[in-house]
C-alpha positions as CSV (number, residue, x, y, z in Angstrom):
1,M,120.2,135.7,74.1
2,G,119.6,132.0,75.1
3,L,122.1,129.3,74.6
4,F,121.3,126.7,72.0
5,R,121.9,123.1,73.1
6,S,122.2,120.5,70.4
7,R,120.3,117.3,70.8
8,P,122.5,114.5,72.1
9,R,123.4,111.9,69.5
10,L,121.3,108.7,69.7
11,I,122.7,105.3,68.8
12,R,121.5,101.9,67.6
13,T,120.2,100.2,70.8
14,S,121.5,96.9,72.2
15,Y,118.3,95.2,70.9
16,G,118.7,96.5,67.4
17,Y,116.5,99.6,67.2
18,D,117.9,102.3,64.8
19,P,116.3,105.6,65.9
20,P,115.4,108.0,63.1
21,P,117.1,111.4,63.0
22,D,114.2,113.1,64.7
23,A,114.0,110.6,67.6
24,V,114.0,112.1,71.1
25,A,115.2,110.4,74.3
26,W,114.0,111.3,77.8
27,G,116.7,109.3,79.7
28,W,118.8,106.1,79.6
29,T,118.5,102.5,80.6
30,C,121.3,100.2,81.7
31,T,121.6,97.1,79.4
32,S,122.8,94.9,82.2
33,R,119.9,92.6,83.4
34,E,121.5,92.4,86.8
35,C,121.4,96.2,87.1
36,G,118.6,97.4,84.8
37,V,118.6,101.0,86.2
38,T,116.7,103.6,84.2
39,E,117.3,107.3,84.8
40,A,115.3,110.3,83.5
41,E,118.4,112.2,82.4
42,V,119.9,112.4,78.9
43,P,123.7,112.2,78.9
44,R,125.1,115.6,78.0
45,G,127.6,114.0,75.6
46,G,125.1,111.6,74.1
47,W,126.0,107.9,73.6
48,P,128.0,105.7,74.1
49,F,127.3,106.3,77.8
50,A,128.3,103.8,80.6
51,C,126.0,103.2,83.5
52,P,127.5,105.0,86.5
53,R,126.4,102.3,88.8
54,C,127.8,99.2,87.1
55,G,129.7,100.4,84.1
56,A,127.6,98.5,81.5
57,P,126.6,100.2,78.3
58,T,123.3,102.0,78.3
59,D,120.5,102.4,75.7
60,P,118.5,105.6,75.1
61,A,115.0,105.6,76.7
62,F,112.8,107.1,74.0
63,E,109.8,109.5,74.1
64,E,106.7,108.6,72.1
65,P,106.2,107.7,69.3
66,F,109.7,106.3,69.2
67,K,109.2,104.5,72.5
68,H,106.5,102.4,70.9
69,D,108.6,101.6,67.8
70,A,111.6,100.7,69.9
71,R,109.6,98.4,72.2
72,G,108.3,96.5,69.2
73,V,111.9,95.8,68.1
74,E,112.9,94.9,71.6
75,I,110.1,92.4,72.0
76,Q,111.1,90.7,68.8
77,H,114.7,90.7,69.9
78,L,113.9,89.1,73.2
79,L,111.7,86.4,71.6
80,A,114.5,85.6,69.1
81,E,116.9,85.2,72.0
82,G,114.5,82.7,73.6
83,V,113.8,84.8,76.7
84,E,112.4,82.7,79.5
85,D,109.8,84.8,81.4
86,G,106.8,82.5,81.6
87,G,105.4,83.8,78.3
88,F,105.0,87.4,79.4
89,T,107.0,88.8,76.4
90,A,105.1,86.6,73.9
91,N,101.9,87.9,75.5
92,E,103.2,91.5,75.2
93,L,103.7,91.0,71.5
94,F,100.0,90.6,71.0
95,V,99.4,93.8,73.0
96,W,102.0,95.7,71.0
97,R,100.8,94.5,67.6
98,H,97.2,95.5,68.5
99,A,98.3,98.9,69.7
100,D,100.4,99.3,66.6
101,A,97.5,98.4,64.3
102,L,95.3,101.0,66.0
103,R,98.0,103.6,65.7
104,R,98.1,102.9,61.9
105,G,94.4,102.8,61.6
106,D,94.6,99.2,60.3
107,A,91.2,97.8,61.6
108,E,91.7,94.5,59.8
109,E,95.0,93.8,61.5
110,A,93.6,94.8,64.9
111,R,90.8,92.3,64.4
112,R,93.3,89.6,63.4
113,V,95.5,90.2,66.5
114,R,92.4,90.1,68.8
115,A,91.4,86.8,67.2
116,E,94.9,85.3,67.6
117,F,95.0,86.4,71.2
118,R,91.6,84.8,71.9
119,A,92.9,81.6,70.4
120,A,96.0,81.8,72.7
121,R,93.7,82.3,75.7
122,A,91.5,79.4,74.8
123,A,94.5,77.1,74.2
124,E,96.1,77.9,77.6
125,G,92.9,77.7,79.6
126,E,93.6,78.5,83.3
127,R,97.4,78.4,82.8
128,G,99.0,81.8,83.1
129,M,95.8,83.5,83.9
130,M,97.4,86.6,85.4
131,R,99.7,87.0,82.4
132,L,96.8,86.5,79.9
133,G,94.6,88.8,82.0
134,Y,97.1,91.6,81.6
135,G,97.0,91.1,77.8
136,S,93.2,91.1,77.8
137,F,93.1,94.2,79.9
138,M,95.5,96.1,77.7
139,I,93.8,95.1,74.5
140,V,90.3,96.0,75.8
141,A,91.6,99.3,77.1
142,A,93.3,100.1,73.8
143,S,90.1,99.4,71.8
144,R,88.0,101.4,74.3
145,D,90.4,104.4,74.2
146,A,90.5,104.3,70.4
147,G,86.7,104.6,70.4
148,D,86.0,101.1,69.2
149,L,83.5,100.2,71.8
150,D,82.2,97.3,69.8
151,A,85.6,95.6,69.8
152,A,86.1,96.3,73.5
153,A,82.7,95.0,74.5
154,D,83.1,91.9,72.4
155,D,86.5,91.0,74.0
156,L,85.1,91.9,77.4
157,I,82.2,89.4,77.1
158,F,84.6,86.7,75.9
159,W,86.9,87.4,78.8
160,L,84.1,87.5,81.4
161,D,82.6,84.2,80.0
162,S,86.0,82.5,80.5
163,S,86.5,83.9,84.0
164,S,85.7,82.2,87.2
165,G,85.4,83.3,90.8
166,E,86.0,79.8,92.1
167,G,89.2,78.7,93.8
168,L,90.6,82.2,94.5
169,E,91.6,81.6,98.1
170,H,94.9,79.8,97.4
171,D,95.7,81.0,93.9
172,G,97.1,84.5,93.5
173,G,97.2,84.3,89.8
174,K,93.4,83.6,89.6
175,R,92.7,86.4,92.1
176,G,94.8,88.8,90.0
177,A,93.0,87.8,86.8
178,C,89.6,88.1,88.4
179,R,90.4,91.6,89.6
180,Q,91.7,92.5,86.2
181,V,88.5,91.5,84.4
182,V,86.3,93.3,87.0
183,S,88.4,96.4,86.5
184,A,88.2,96.2,82.8
185,A,84.4,95.8,82.9
186,L,84.0,98.7,85.4
187,E,86.3,101.0,83.3
188,F,84.4,100.1,80.2
189,L,81.0,100.9,81.7
190,D,82.4,104.2,83.0
191,A,83.8,105.2,79.6
192,P,81.9,108.0,77.6
193,G,79.0,106.5,75.8
194,A,79.7,102.9,76.9
195,S,76.7,102.7,79.4
196,R,74.4,103.1,76.3
197,H,76.2,100.4,74.3
198,P,74.0,97.5,73.3
199,Q,76.4,95.1,75.1
200,A,76.5,97.1,78.3
201,P,73.7,95.3,80.0
202,A,75.3,91.9,79.3
203,I,78.7,93.2,80.5
204,R,77.1,94.6,83.7
205,K,75.3,91.3,84.4
206,R,78.3,89.2,83.9
207,C,80.4,91.5,86.0
208,L,77.9,91.3,88.9
209,D,77.6,87.5,88.6
210,L,81.4,87.2,88.8
211,A,81.4,89.6,91.8
212,D,78.8,87.5,93.6
213,V,81.3,84.7,93.8
214,A,84.5,86.6,94.1
215,Y,83.4,89.7,96.1
216,S,85.6,89.1,99.2
217,H,88.7,88.9,96.9
218,L,88.1,92.1,95.1
219,L,89.9,95.4,95.9
220,P,88.0,97.8,98.2
221,Q,87.3,100.3,95.4
222,Q,86.0,97.5,93.3
223,Q,83.7,96.4,96.1
224,D,82.4,99.9,96.4
225,R,81.6,100.1,92.7
226,I,79.9,96.7,92.7
227,I,77.7,97.8,95.6
228,Q,76.8,100.9,93.6
229,M,76.0,98.9,90.5
230,R,73.8,96.5,92.5
231,Q,71.9,99.5,94.0
232,E,71.4,101.0,90.5
233,A,70.2,97.7,89.2
234,A,67.7,97.4,92.1
235,R,66.3,100.9,91.5
236,A,66.0,100.2,87.8
237,G,64.1,97.0,88.5
238,G,61.8,98.8,90.9
239,G,63.0,96.8,93.9
């Protein structure tokens, strides 16, 4: 007869998330910003549990869907504290809100978040391109994975139209943002059914136009895929 192990007691986290009774943790995270260690091991005695490396308190690291809920509370906590990270946490709030809306099936809220994020991109221009590129990538991927190819395509075209392959030689942020949008376009075109989407030809053309300028700065696997796309376009055009 097997031994029954009770689930370790979870606690309110340092950032204010109160896990429900059915919440499950897969490990722990040190609350010290200087340490920040995460381990995939649940303390046998539950919490409170001190980090064995630095002695600071630890928070449970949650499994989904509790991980998603906890991260939303953590983002709000960090922003309320005035975290200084170049706007990455503020950017992640858009990503989280969009993912949360899709989880809840709230299409109107998802559209609202996408519109707000576009406005934020337009307001910042080229500032923080890598950070905003991450947000765009995650929002497009979430829409695509949720089966909303219209939303994913719409955001992709907006992103491609605001991207440039110029001045990448001495700007790592621009290079990263360029690679992100190319990856997003390629992943969209490879998604089930996306190649037949009405916006697919426009996405393909914009991606190739960007690659014409930025080709030497793309990753090798991206370059290979661009070559393949050009060959396919040439065959389709009969030349």
